[in-house]
C-alpha angles and dihedrals in degrees: 000000000000091000092051094048093044090058094041093249124158131222125206136201119255114289134188109270098255092047090047093052091050090047092051091059088067092066136075103219142017119221128214124177144026136262089241121064110252123176091225089065096043097064104025136097101199122209090240090066091063093039090056092048093046088053090051096252120142113226132237109207127196124181096343109117100190093047091046091053092047097049091044092051092048098038087237102134150333138275121231130191104186143033089251092055090046092054093045093049094041090058097041103100094173090059091043091053092050091054092043088055089053090053095046110099093019115108110222095159120130091243092054092046092050091047091053092046095048092045091049092051092043093053094045093049093047094038089228 
């Protein structure tokens, strides 16, 4: 929580999915990670990553290797390594807007991801 408070971030209680997606559109960035290295963050792709992207939020990643690789590959966010970098990035709206533009038009929703996965499997199994 120190990292969140340092950057002026807010946390919210659990919400139903539709309410959560509407709420996310009120914010500038999504955040994945932790200032300390934890194995759970190194090899995970948390749901919130895709929820942020589906809501059009660029992502700030800290100590989460898979998320860092994904957002770098898709131009969907930035990697930080210190509280100072977090605060600088969090308040940099020009950078935020550039990443948000990269996300716009991409479909990172769960439905789209499932559709791509099922189609990929379907075509490989049927050799179509």
